[in-house]
C-alpha positions as CSV (number, residue, x, y, z in Angstrom):
1,M,31.5,20.5,49.0
2,P,32.8,17.2,48.0
3,A,35.0,17.4,45.0
4,R,35.6,13.7,44.7
5,P,33.7,10.6,45.8
6,V,34.9,10.1,49.5
7,T,37.2,12.4,50.5
8,V,34.4,14.7,50.8
9,L,35.6,16.3,54.1
10,A,38.1,18.2,52.2
11,L,35.7,20.4,50.8
12,L,32.1,21.3,52.2
13,G,30.4,17.8,52.6
14,L,30.0,14.4,54.2
15,A,28.4,12.9,51.2
16,A,30.5,9.8,51.1
17,L,31.2,9.0,54.4
18,C,27.8,9.6,55.4
19,A,25.7,8.0,52.8
20,P,26.3,4.4,53.7
21,E,25.0,4.9,57.5
22,A,22.1,7.5,56.6
23,R,20.7,5.0,53.7
24,A,20.6,2.1,56.4
25,Q,17.3,0.6,56.6
26,A,17.3,-0.6,60.5
27,Q,14.7,0.7,62.7
28,A,16.2,3.0,65.3
29,Q,15.7,1.9,68.9
30,P,13.3,3.9,70.9
31,A,15.0,6.9,73.1
32,L,16.9,5.6,75.6
33,Q,18.3,8.4,78.3
34,P,21.2,7.6,80.8
35,P,20.8,7.7,84.4
36,A,21.8,10.8,86.4
37,Q,24.8,9.6,87.6
38,T,25.9,8.7,83.9
39,R,25.5,12.0,82.8
40,A,27.1,13.5,86.1
41,G,30.2,11.8,84.7
42,F,29.5,12.4,81.1
43,A,31.7,15.4,80.5
44,Q,34.7,13.9,82.4
45,R,34.4,10.6,79.8
46,A,33.6,12.8,76.6
47,D,36.9,14.8,77.5
48,A,38.8,11.8,77.8
49,L,37.5,10.7,74.6
50,V,38.9,13.9,72.7
51,K,42.4,14.2,74.2
52,P,43.7,11.0,72.5
53,Y,42.8,12.9,68.9
54,L,44.5,16.4,70.5
55,D,47.6,14.4,71.6
56,A,47.8,12.8,68.0
57,K,48.0,16.1,66.7
58,L,44.9,15.3,64.7
59,F,42.3,17.9,66.4
60,S,41.8,21.3,67.4
61,G,38.6,22.8,67.7
62,A,35.4,22.8,69.9
63,V,33.1,20.2,71.1
64,L,29.5,20.9,72.1
65,V,26.8,18.2,73.4
66,A,23.3,19.3,74.6
67,H,20.5,17.3,75.9
68,R,17.1,19.1,75.6
69,G,18.9,21.9,74.2
70,R,21.0,22.5,77.5
71,P,24.8,21.9,77.1
72,V,26.1,18.6,79.2
73,F,29.5,19.4,77.3
74,R,31.1,22.4,76.0
75,R,34.9,22.4,75.5
76,A,37.6,23.9,73.1
77,Y,40.9,22.5,72.1
78,G,44.0,23.4,70.8
79,L,44.8,26.6,68.9
80,A,42.9,28.9,66.9
81,N,45.9,30.6,65.5
82,R,49.0,28.8,65.6
83,E,51.2,31.5,64.6
84,W,50.1,33.8,67.3
85,G,49.8,30.7,69.6
86,V,45.7,31.9,70.2
87,P,43.6,29.3,71.7
88,N,40.5,28.1,70.4
89,T,37.6,28.7,73.0
90,P,33.6,27.8,72.5
91,E,33.0,31.2,71.3
92,T,35.8,30.8,68.2
93,R,34.2,31.2,64.8
94,F,34.6,28.4,62.5
95,R,34.0,28.0,58.9
96,V,31.3,25.2,58.8
97,G,31.2,24.2,55.0
98,S,28.4,22.4,53.9
99,I,26.4,22.7,57.1
100,T,25.5,25.9,55.2
101,K,23.2,24.0,53.3
102,Q,20.4,23.6,55.9
103,F,20.4,27.2,55.9
104,T,19.9,27.2,52.2
105,A,17.2,24.8,52.2
106,A,15.4,26.8,55.2
107,A,15.6,30.1,53.0
108,I,14.1,28.1,50.2
109,L,11.5,26.4,52.4
110,K,10.4,29.9,54.1
111,L,10.1,31.6,50.5
112,A,7.7,28.7,49.6
113,E,5.6,29.3,52.8
114,A,5.5,33.2,51.7
115,G,4.5,32.1,48.3
116,R,7.4,33.7,46.3
117,L,8.1,30.0,44.9
118,N,7.1,26.6,44.9
119,L,9.4,23.4,45.5
120,D,8.0,21.8,42.2
121,D,8.6,24.9,40.0
122,P,11.5,24.1,37.2
123,I,15.1,25.9,38.0
124,R,14.2,27.9,34.4
125,R,11.5,29.9,36.3
126,F,14.3,31.7,38.6
127,Y,17.5,31.1,36.0
128,P,16.0,31.5,32.6
129,Q,19.7,30.6,30.8
130,A,19.5,27.0,32.0
131,P,20.3,24.9,29.2
132,A,17.7,22.5,27.5
133,A,18.7,19.4,29.4
134,W,17.7,20.9,32.6
135,E,14.0,21.0,31.8
136,R,12.9,18.7,34.0
137,V,15.5,19.7,37.1
138,T,13.3,21.2,39.9
139,L,14.1,23.0,43.1
140,R,13.1,19.8,44.9
141,T,16.0,17.6,42.8
142,L,18.3,20.5,43.6
143,L,17.4,20.3,47.2
144,T,18.1,16.3,47.5
145,H,20.9,16.3,45.0
146,S,19.0,14.4,42.7
147,S,18.7,16.7,39.7
148,G,21.8,15.2,38.0
149,I,23.7,18.4,37.2
150,P,27.5,17.9,37.6
151,S,29.0,19.5,40.5
152,Y,31.7,22.5,39.6
153,T,33.7,20.7,42.6
154,N,34.5,17.7,40.5
155,L,36.0,19.1,37.8
156,P,39.5,18.5,37.2
157,D,41.1,21.8,37.3
158,Y,38.9,22.7,40.6
159,Y,42.0,22.7,43.2
160,A,44.6,23.9,41.2
161,R,42.5,26.7,39.5
162,I,38.7,27.5,40.2
163,Q,38.7,27.5,44.0
164,R,41.4,30.5,43.9
165,L,39.3,32.4,41.5
166,E,36.5,35.0,42.3
167,M,33.4,34.4,40.7
168,T,29.8,35.2,40.3
169,P,27.2,32.3,41.0
170,R,26.4,32.7,37.6
171,E,30.0,31.9,36.4
172,I,30.1,28.9,38.7
173,V,27.2,27.4,37.4
174,A,28.0,28.1,33.8
175,L,31.1,25.7,34.4
176,T,29.0,22.5,34.2
177,A,26.2,24.0,32.3
178,D,27.4,22.4,29.0
179,K,28.0,19.1,30.7
180,P,25.6,16.3,30.2
181,L,23.2,15.3,33.2
182,L,24.8,12.3,35.3
183,F,21.0,10.9,35.2
184,E,17.2,11.6,34.7
185,P,16.4,14.4,37.1
186,G,14.8,12.7,40.0
187,K,16.3,9.2,39.2
188,G,19.4,9.2,41.0
189,F,21.6,10.6,43.7
190,D,25.0,12.6,43.2
191,Y,26.4,14.9,45.6
192,D,26.4,18.4,43.9
193,N,27.3,21.6,44.8
194,T,26.2,23.5,41.9
195,G,22.6,22.3,42.7
196,Y,23.0,24.5,46.1
197,I,24.7,27.2,44.0
198,L,21.5,27.6,41.8
199,L,19.5,27.5,44.9
200,G,21.1,30.3,46.2
201,L,20.5,32.4,42.8
202,V,16.9,31.2,43.6
203,V,16.8,33.2,47.0
204,E,18.1,35.9,45.6
205,A,15.4,36.0,42.8
206,A,12.4,35.3,44.9
207,S,13.5,37.5,47.8
208,G,14.8,40.1,45.7
209,Q,17.7,40.3,47.9
210,P,21.5,39.0,48.0
211,Y,21.5,35.6,49.2
212,D,24.0,36.6,52.3
213,R,21.3,39.5,53.2
214,Y,18.3,37.5,53.1
215,L,19.7,34.9,55.4
216,R,20.8,37.4,57.8
217,E,17.4,39.6,57.7
218,A,15.1,36.3,57.3
219,I,16.9,33.9,59.7
220,F,19.8,34.9,61.7
221,D,19.1,38.3,63.1
222,P,15.6,37.3,64.3
223,L,17.1,34.0,66.0
224,G,19.5,36.1,67.3
225,L,22.4,34.1,65.9
226,K,25.0,36.9,66.0
227,D,28.2,34.7,65.7
228,T,26.8,33.0,62.0
229,G,27.3,34.7,58.8
230,Y,28.8,34.7,55.2
231,D,32.7,34.4,55.6
232,D,34.2,37.0,53.4
233,A,37.9,36.3,54.1
234,T,38.7,40.2,53.4
235,A,36.7,41.2,56.4
236,I,38.1,41.7,59.8
237,L,35.9,39.3,61.8
238,P,37.1,38.9,65.6
239,R,37.2,35.4,66.8
240,R,37.8,33.7,63.6
241,A,40.1,30.5,63.5
242,S,42.7,29.8,61.0
243,G,42.6,26.7,59.0
244,Y,45.5,24.1,58.7
245,R,46.4,21.2,56.7
246,L,49.0,18.5,57.1
247,G,51.7,18.8,54.5
248,N,55.4,17.3,54.5
249,G,54.1,15.7,58.1
250,Q,53.7,19.2,59.3
251,L,50.6,21.1,59.9
252,R,50.7,24.1,57.6
253,N,48.3,27.2,56.5
254,A,45.3,25.5,54.7
255,M,45.4,26.3,50.7
256,P,43.5,29.8,50.0
257,I,40.0,29.8,48.6
258,A,38.1,32.6,47.2
259,S,35.3,33.8,49.3
260,S,32.9,33.8,46.6
261,I,33.6,30.0,45.5
262,P,31.4,28.2,48.4
263,Y,28.3,30.6,48.0
264,A,25.1,28.8,48.8
265,A,26.8,25.5,49.1
266,G,29.1,26.3,52.0
267,A,30.2,29.7,52.8
268,H,29.1,30.3,56.5
269,Y,30.9,30.6,59.7
270,S,29.5,30.0,63.0
271,T,30.2,28.7,66.7
272,V,28.9,25.9,68.6
273,D,26.3,27.8,70.5
274,D,24.9,29.4,67.4
275,L,24.7,26.1,65.9
276,L,22.8,24.6,68.9
277,A,20.5,28.0,69.0
278,W,20.1,27.1,65.4
279,D,18.6,23.6,66.0
280,R,16.4,24.6,68.9
281,A,15.1,27.1,66.9
282,L,14.4,24.9,63.8
283,F,13.0,22.2,66.2
284,S,10.7,24.4,68.1
285,G,8.8,25.8,65.1
286,R,10.2,29.4,65.2
287,V,12.0,29.0,61.8
288,L,9.6,26.9,59.7
289,S,5.9,25.4,59.9
290,D,5.6,22.1,60.9
291,L,4.5,21.0,57.2
292,S,8.0,22.6,56.0
293,R,9.7,20.9,58.8
294,R,8.4,17.7,57.9
295,A,9.3,18.4,54.4
296,M,13.1,19.1,55.3
297,F,13.5,15.8,57.3
298,A,11.5,13.5,54.9
299,D,14.0,11.1,53.0
300,A,13.8,11.7,49.2
301,G,15.0,8.2,48.8
302,Y,18.7,8.4,48.9
303,G,18.8,8.9,52.7
304,Y,18.8,12.7,52.0
305,G,16.2,15.3,52.9
306,F,16.6,19.3,52.5
307,G,19.9,19.9,53.4
308,W,20.4,16.9,55.8
309,Y,21.3,13.3,55.9
310,I,18.5,10.9,56.9
311,G,19.6,7.9,58.8
312,Q,20.5,6.0,61.9
313,S,23.4,5.5,64.1
314,H,23.8,3.4,67.1
315,G,20.4,2.1,66.6
316,H,18.9,5.4,66.8
317,R,17.2,8.2,64.6
318,L,19.7,10.6,63.2
319,W,19.7,13.8,61.4
320,S,23.2,15.0,60.2
321,H,25.4,17.0,58.1
322,G,29.1,17.7,57.9
323,G,31.1,20.1,56.2
324,G,34.8,20.7,55.1
325,I,36.3,23.5,53.3
326,N,40.0,24.4,53.3
327,G,41.7,24.1,56.4
328,F,38.2,23.2,58.6
329,L,36.3,19.9,59.1
330,T,32.8,20.0,61.0
331,I,29.9,17.7,61.6
332,K,26.6,18.6,63.7
333,D,24.5,15.5,64.7
334,T,21.2,15.5,66.0
335,Y,19.3,12.4,67.3
336,P,15.6,13.5,67.2
337,D,14.0,10.7,69.6
338,D,16.6,11.2,72.2
339,E,17.0,15.4,72.0
340,L,20.7,14.8,71.7
341,T,22.9,17.3,69.6
342,V,26.5,16.7,69.2
343,L,28.6,19.2,67.2
344,V,32.3,19.1,66.5
345,L,34.1,22.0,64.6
346,A,37.6,21.6,63.9
347,N,40.2,23.8,62.3
348,T,42.5,21.2,60.8
349,E,41.8,19.1,58.0
350,T,42.9,15.9,59.8
351,A,40.4,15.7,62.3
352,P,38.0,12.7,62.2
353,V,35.0,14.4,63.1
354,Q,32.3,12.2,62.1
355,A,34.2,9.5,64.2
356,M,34.6,11.5,67.3
357,A,30.9,12.5,67.2
358,R,29.5,9.0,66.6
359,E,31.6,7.8,69.8
360,I,30.8,10.9,72.2
361,A,27.1,9.7,71.1
362,A,27.9,6.1,72.1
363,L,29.3,7.2,75.3
364,W,25.7,9.1,75.7
365,F,24.2,5.9,75.0
366,R,26.1,3.6,76.8
367,I,27.6,1.6,74.2
368,P,30.8,0.3,75.7
369,D,32.5,-0.6,72.0
370,P,30.6,1.1,69.3
371,G,33.0,-0.1,66.5
372,T,33.6,1.9,63.2
373,E,30.5,3.6,61.4
374,I,32.7,5.1,58.4
375,V,32.9,3.7,55.2
376,L,35.3,4.7,52.3
377,E,34.8,3.9,48.9
378,P,37.5,1.3,47.7
379,E,38.9,3.8,45.2
380,I,40.1,6.1,47.7
381,M,41.8,3.5,49.8
382,D,43.2,2.0,46.6
383,R,44.9,5.8,46.0
384,Y,46.6,5.4,49.6
385,A,48.0,2.0,48.9
386,G,51.7,1.9,48.3
387,R,55.2,2.2,50.1
388,Y,56.0,5.1,52.3
389,R,59.7,5.4,54.0
390,L,59.7,5.5,57.8
391,A,63.6,5.4,57.5
392,P,66.5,4.0,55.5
393,G,65.9,0.3,54.9
394,R,62.7,0.5,56.6
395,L,59.2,0.6,54.5
396,L,55.6,0.7,55.8
397,T,53.4,-0.6,52.9
398,L,49.7,0.2,52.5
399,A,47.2,-2.3,50.9
400,R,43.6,-2.2,50.6
401,E,41.8,-5.6,52.2
402,G,38.0,-4.8,51.9
403,D,36.9,-2.0,53.7
404,H,39.9,-1.2,55.5
405,L,43.7,-0.7,55.1
406,V,46.3,-3.2,55.9
407,A,49.4,-1.8,57.1
408,Q,53.0,-3.6,57.1
409,I,56.5,-2.3,58.3
410,T,59.6,-4.2,57.5
411,G,60.3,-6.8,59.8
412,E,56.9,-6.4,61.5
413,A,53.5,-8.4,61.2
414,A,50.9,-6.8,59.1
415,L,48.1,-4.9,61.0
416,P,44.5,-3.9,59.9
417,F,43.7,-0.2,60.1
418,L,40.2,0.6,60.0
419,P,39.1,4.3,58.8
420,E,38.0,6.9,61.1
421,G,37.9,9.9,58.7
422,D,38.8,10.2,54.9
423,R,42.4,10.4,56.1
424,T,43.0,8.7,59.1
425,F,43.0,5.1,60.0
426,V,43.5,3.5,63.4
427,S,44.7,0.2,64.7
428,K,42.8,0.0,68.2
429,A,45.0,-3.3,69.1
430,R,48.0,-1.6,68.3
431,N,47.0,1.9,69.7
432,A,48.5,3.2,66.5
433,R,47.3,5.8,63.8
434,I,47.9,6.8,60.5
435,T,47.3,9.7,59.0
436,L,47.6,10.3,55.1
437,D,49.5,13.5,53.7
438,T,47.8,14.6,50.7
439,E,47.8,17.2,47.9
440,P,44.4,19.4,48.0
441,D,43.3,17.0,45.1
442,G,43.8,14.0,47.2
443,R,46.8,12.6,45.7
444,P,48.8,11.1,48.6
445,T,52.5,12.3,49.3
446,G,53.2,10.9,52.7
447,L,52.0,9.9,55.9
448,M,52.2,10.3,59.6
449,L,52.3,7.2,61.7
450,Y,51.6,8.0,65.6
451,R,52.5,4.9,67.9
452,D,53.8,4.3,71.4
453,G,53.4,8.1,72.0
454,T,55.6,9.1,68.8
455,D,55.0,10.6,65.2
456,R,57.1,8.9,62.4
457,A,56.8,10.8,59.2
458,A,57.4,8.7,55.9
459,P,57.1,10.1,52.7
460,R,55.4,8.2,49.6
461,I,58.1,6.6,47.5
462,E,57.5,5.2,43.8
463,V,58.0,1.8,42.8
464,T,61.2,2.8,41.1
465,Q,62.7,4.3,44.3
């Protein structure tokens, strides 16, 4: 549910982090399976890859890698609840943010199969109070983020006010209903959470049931997904992880968000096992017909299908989506030609889940030095540029150079730091990592420098200081 162009992991989506790779036009390589001896040692190597993120206090959560539907690596790390010292397990339930969108898209397709709707129906059929400017907005354009409707998560007061209020879906839609369209429907792409709120209302209107009940009865229960559901913060939910953010150089409880706010754009929780089971069911025809499934994974022209990014990574075809909601970052990568699924669910906002998932896939594909696939928009890195105080008289200065940041500490040579997430940057040459400490709206207040096995907090200072 991104509320700004690139720091999209902060709330329900991976729009900008995934988009450059998802839109790549390179042809995927034929599926290549590692030899048996590589598979046998894969779990050990994957664990060794994850451990540095744990040691750097960036990651806690669960990781699962499956080949042909069977786990080849399944492990949990860190704490589900830091106040009680409760560890994460593979059975821990995590908020999954915008991974919810593929559940919503599947619900729309199932209702289309039942004859309750058509993908080219105008939104006005199910939401009669739609403004005149939405006349050409269809369900298809909502599914593919090409409606032009502004996202409510981009409103200036989203973090300070809106996200804390319990609102009905119609009240959420009304937040941007009076705003002009960003472009003519079907003529552009802008990651849009309002669109998926509208799709949730369509599910309710077409099914005659509340959104969460329809998904439970039509999808989750028939598939045996007992650890997946709509996250209600007031409910007692066994094995639910708490979410954390970095503040003043320390992990803190995530900022609260009202349970009604994410709705059909990102309100669900799940486990790594249930998400794998969902993949297996979806790709085996137990959820949708072949025709509907092909529609879901067809690139609509902007590297996005229905609830999935469509692209390639490491030269292999990739269907992917991530999510970010207060305290949680997640990603689910599926390589269809290789029958490989990589899941990373984290209960920290600092976890570079996309970088982790792609590095793990590179291990499977036997790519020794995959490099970075993370691309941040320049304005995000420009926001991070500035001076940070490591100690009296010792400053760390950040500046953007092209697609990365350059860091210079007083008395030392400048070093390039490449993005590995929306708030983390790494220098492999120096074995160092910078993690930005930000307000919920993305404004940096400080950073954490991890170098030589030591964390150093550095508050941001103004030019006049």
